[in-house]
VORORO-131453 format. One line per field, with one value per atom (N, C-alpha, C): residue in one letter; x, y, z. Coordinates in steps of 0.02 Angstrom, whole numbers. Layout:
<recs>
residuo = (a	...)
xx = (X	...)
yy = (Y	...)
zz = (Z	...)
</recs>
This chain:
<recs>
residuo = (q	q	q	v	v	v	q	q	q	l	l	l	v	v	v	e	e	e	s	s	s	g	g	g	g	g	g	g	g	g	l	l	l	v	v	v	q	q	q	s	s	s	g	g	g	d	d	d	s	s	s	l	l	l	r	r	r	l	l	l	s	s	s	c	c	c	a	a	a	a	a	a	s	s	s	r	r	r	r	r	r	s	s	s	l	l	l	g	g	g	d	d	d	y	y	y	n	n	n	m	m	m	g	g	g	w	w	w	f	f	f	r	r	r	q	q	q	a	a	a	p	p	p	g	g	g	k	k	k	e	e	e	r	r	r	e	e	e	f	f	f	v	v	v	t	t	t	a	a	a	i	i	i	t	t	t	w	w	w	g	g	g	g	g	g	g	g	g	t	t	t	t	t	t	m	m	m	y	y	y	a	a	a	d	d	d	s	s	s	m	m	m	k	k	k	g	g	g	r	r	r	f	f	f	a	a	a	i	i	i	s	s	s	r	r	r	d	d	d	n	n	n	t	t	t	k	k	k	n	n	n	t	t	t	v	v	v	f	f	f	l	l	l	e	e	e	m	m	m	n	n	n	s	s	s	l	l	l	k	k	k	p	p	p	e	e	e	d	d	d	t	t	t	a	a	a	v	v	v	y	y	y	y	y	y	c	c	c	a	a	a	a	a	a	g	g	g	r	r	r	r	r	r	r	r	r	t	t	t	v	v	v	p	p	p	s	s	s	n	n	n	l	l	l	g	g	g	s	s	s	e	e	e	y	y	y	y	y	y	y	y	y	w	w	w	g	g	g	q	q	q	g	g	g	t	t	t	q	q	q	v	v	v	t	t	t	v	v	v	s	s	s	s	s	s)
xx = (-1265	-1225	-1164	-1108	-1058	-1033	-1030	-1002	-941	-872	-813	-801	-744	-721	-658	-599	-541	-506	-466	-428	-358	-330	-249	-196	-224	-188	-150	-107	-84	-11	22	87	138	180	242	307	369	430	446	501	528	552	538	570	509	465	417	357	328	268	206	148	82	29	-21	-57	-131	-146	-213	-266	-329	-386	-441	-487	-547	-595	-650	-698	-755	-797	-851	-917	-955	-1030	-1087	-1147	-1204	-1204	-1138	-1130	-1068	-1071	-1008	-941	-885	-824	-811	-829	-814	-842	-884	-925	-883	-828	-794	-722	-672	-610	-600	-546	-532	-461	-459	-404	-389	-331	-308	-280	-295	-276	-255	-219	-194	-190	-205	-207	-155	-103	-72	-94	-83	-107	-87	-131	-118	-88	-101	-83	-144	-141	-193	-196	-254	-257	-219	-196	-141	-164	-152	-163	-99	-125	-71	-63	-114	-119	-188	-205	-272	-267	-334	-322	-384	-396	-453	-507	-558	-596	-586	-555	-533	-475	-435	-364	-307	-319	-278	-222	-245	-202	-203	-135	-129	-94	-88	-62	-33	32	59	79	78	114	183	218	301	339	319	340	320	276	249	285	304	327	385	376	425	413	377	367	289	245	184	156	107	71	-2	-53	-111	-139	-192	-213	-281	-321	-399	-418	-476	-494	-579	-606	-677	-713	-689	-732	-747	-695	-718	-729	-738	-762	-713	-646	-590	-540	-505	-454	-392	-333	-281	-233	-189	-134	-77	-23	25	90	108	158	220	285	332	386	439	500	452	419	383	426	410	445	407	441	405	344	378	327	268	260	206	147	161	109	45	-6	-75	-131	-180	-244	-266	-262	-272	-343	-366	-438	-439	-482	-501	-557	-564	-619	-640	-707	-728	-764	-734	-755	-773	-791	-838	-789	-819	-777	-752	-696	-654	-589	-563	-503	-446	-449	-371	-401	-359	-361	-359	-371	-373	-336	-297	-268	-295	-372	-404	-453	-452	-503	-571	-587	-653	-674	-646	-661	-694	-696	-706	-781	-826	-886	-894	-874	-878	-810	-819	-760	-759	-710	-714	-704	-694	-692	-626	-580	-504	-472	-413	-379	-308	-290	-234	-169	-112	-59	-11	41	85	151	207	262	320	339	386	462	506	577	631)
yy = (-2536	-2506	-2563	-2551	-2617	-2577	-2636	-2623	-2654	-2608	-2636	-2628	-2699	-2702	-2716	-2678	-2685	-2726	-2769	-2806	-2816	-2836	-2860	-2818	-2754	-2706	-2727	-2686	-2701	-2652	-2679	-2651	-2699	-2681	-2706	-2671	-2709	-2670	-2657	-2608	-2589	-2652	-2649	-2717	-2757	-2768	-2821	-2809	-2864	-2856	-2870	-2842	-2858	-2865	-2900	-2920	-2892	-2844	-2813	-2839	-2845	-2875	-2829	-2814	-2792	-2828	-2845	-2892	-2857	-2873	-2828	-2881	-2835	-2871	-2823	-2863	-2827	-2830	-2804	-2816	-2855	-2877	-2917	-2860	-2889	-2840	-2829	-2870	-2881	-2823	-2793	-2718	-2684	-2663	-2602	-2606	-2561	-2536	-2513	-2542	-2544	-2506	-2467	-2445	-2437	-2434	-2419	-2358	-2315	-2263	-2254	-2199	-2211	-2133	-2123	-2054	-2069	-2021	-2020	-1964	-1961	-1919	-1846	-1791	-1732	-1720	-1779	-1767	-1790	-1758	-1783	-1854	-1869	-1941	-1955	-2009	-2012	-2086	-2073	-2140	-2181	-2251	-2300	-2345	-2374	-2411	-2423	-2458	-2460	-2524	-2564	-2612	-2603	-2627	-2627	-2682	-2682	-2740	-2800	-2807	-2889	-2912	-2858	-2863	-2870	-2846	-2834	-2782	-2738	-2672	-2650	-2631	-2588	-2527	-2499	-2428	-2423	-2388	-2379	-2310	-2293	-2216	-2243	-2190	-2205	-2239	-2208	-2222	-2303	-2333	-2389	-2444	-2428	-2468	-2514	-2575	-2625	-2651	-2615	-2635	-2671	-2633	-2653	-2682	-2730	-2766	-2767	-2748	-2766	-2820	-2852	-2910	-2914	-2951	-2961	-3036	-3050	-3126	-3104	-3096	-3095	-3154	-3202	-3249	-3254	-3232	-3219	-3152	-3104	-3039	-2998	-3004	-2989	-2953	-2894	-2860	-2860	-2870	-2880	-2824	-2815	-2763	-2787	-2820	-2841	-2800	-2779	-2722	-2769	-2748	-2771	-2720	-2741	-2682	-2618	-2623	-2577	-2528	-2466	-2401	-2376	-2325	-2297	-2248	-2216	-2169	-2203	-2272	-2292	-2301	-2289	-2283	-2249	-2279	-2231	-2276	-2255	-2295	-2297	-2368	-2389	-2402	-2367	-2382	-2404	-2446	-2487	-2438	-2441	-2404	-2429	-2429	-2449	-2390	-2395	-2351	-2371	-2337	-2355	-2407	-2455	-2506	-2470	-2473	-2444	-2480	-2464	-2500	-2496	-2423	-2399	-2395	-2403	-2386	-2303	-2282	-2207	-2203	-2151	-2123	-2066	-2047	-1993	-2027	-1995	-2018	-1999	-1940	-1919	-1968	-2023	-2077	-2133	-2123	-2183	-2178	-2216	-2206	-2232	-2297	-2326	-2328	-2332	-2329	-2373	-2399	-2435	-2404	-2435	-2384	-2381	-2417	-2417	-2461	-2474	-2527	-2487	-2482	-2443	-2500	-2459	-2495	-2458	-2475	-2443	-2480	-2436	-2486	-2437	-2478	-2452	-2461	-2406	-2405	-2444)
zz = (-1018	-985	-948	-965	-938	-864	-820	-763	-755	-727	-738	-663	-641	-585	-591	-550	-566	-502	-502	-439	-452	-408	-413	-397	-355	-340	-278	-251	-186	-179	-126	-99	-127	-170	-187	-181	-194	-195	-262	-273	-320	-370	-425	-467	-484	-421	-432	-482	-497	-547	-501	-539	-524	-591	-582	-631	-605	-644	-631	-675	-654	-687	-687	-750	-754	-766	-733	-754	-773	-828	-857	-829	-815	-802	-844	-857	-891	-967	-993	-1067	-1073	-1149	-1167	-1174	-1152	-1152	-1225	-1271	-1353	-1376	-1338	-1373	-1376	-1354	-1319	-1331	-1344	-1333	-1266	-1232	-1171	-1160	-1104	-1086	-1003	-989	-921	-922	-866	-838	-774	-747	-674	-653	-580	-559	-497	-480	-429	-379	-310	-267	-298	-302	-327	-400	-430	-506	-544	-617	-655	-685	-687	-719	-783	-793	-846	-890	-954	-982	-973	-978	-970	-1039	-1050	-1104	-1125	-1198	-1225	-1276	-1292	-1332	-1377	-1440	-1480	-1441	-1478	-1443	-1456	-1518	-1536	-1501	-1473	-1456	-1499	-1565	-1623	-1624	-1584	-1583	-1508	-1498	-1431	-1436	-1387	-1375	-1302	-1292	-1231	-1225	-1163	-1149	-1148	-1170	-1176	-1113	-1059	-1007	-977	-1008	-999	-1042	-1104	-1154	-1135	-1147	-1114	-1051	-1010	-947	-926	-957	-954	-1018	-1000	-1064	-1046	-1095	-1089	-1133	-1115	-1147	-1123	-1160	-1149	-1159	-1134	-1139	-1137	-1208	-1203	-1190	-1189	-1174	-1098	-1065	-987	-963	-1021	-1013	-966	-971	-933	-970	-945	-982	-918	-945	-891	-908	-850	-863	-828	-856	-832	-807	-758	-748	-722	-745	-720	-703	-679	-655	-632	-577	-567	-517	-521	-481	-438	-389	-345	-381	-434	-477	-515	-516	-540	-472	-418	-373	-389	-392	-416	-407	-411	-423	-493	-516	-580	-606	-665	-671	-756	-758	-820	-847	-915	-943	-1008	-1026	-1090	-1135	-1192	-1243	-1317	-1353	-1414	-1465	-1489	-1535	-1588	-1595	-1647	-1674	-1729	-1765	-1735	-1700	-1669	-1593	-1529	-1479	-1478	-1410	-1389	-1319	-1326	-1248	-1228	-1257	-1228	-1173	-1120	-1072	-1092	-1117	-1141	-1190	-1223	-1270	-1243	-1173	-1140	-1102	-1105	-1080	-1000	-979	-933	-885	-820	-780	-726	-704	-646	-584	-532	-457	-444	-481	-468	-420	-435	-375	-363	-301	-272	-289	-318	-323	-289	-251	-210	-214	-237	-249	-205	-157	-111	-146	-117	-141	-96)
</recs>
């Protein structure tokens, strides 16, 4: 079982950037496809982005394309989410998740087995 811990969240202003990290322990991150999801107050969990186990293929939600970038460093057992041009509507708790190693990433939360505890991102206008 892999344990995931997110970090890097915080309070920023509209237009700012943040870099979230998701560190894994107990298992090698290279065994999993990885995803980022977010949940705003009163809303359902939302897919943000995902990446295959080797980092060769990524997927983004339409509203994040061009602003967010996912990457991974399996040697450091860490996945990153670079967020640029942040907007108030990006305010949410951001979760990383580990899923089955496949050739294509998934935007379905049901396909991820392990989840972190989340990190809060708040964007003020």
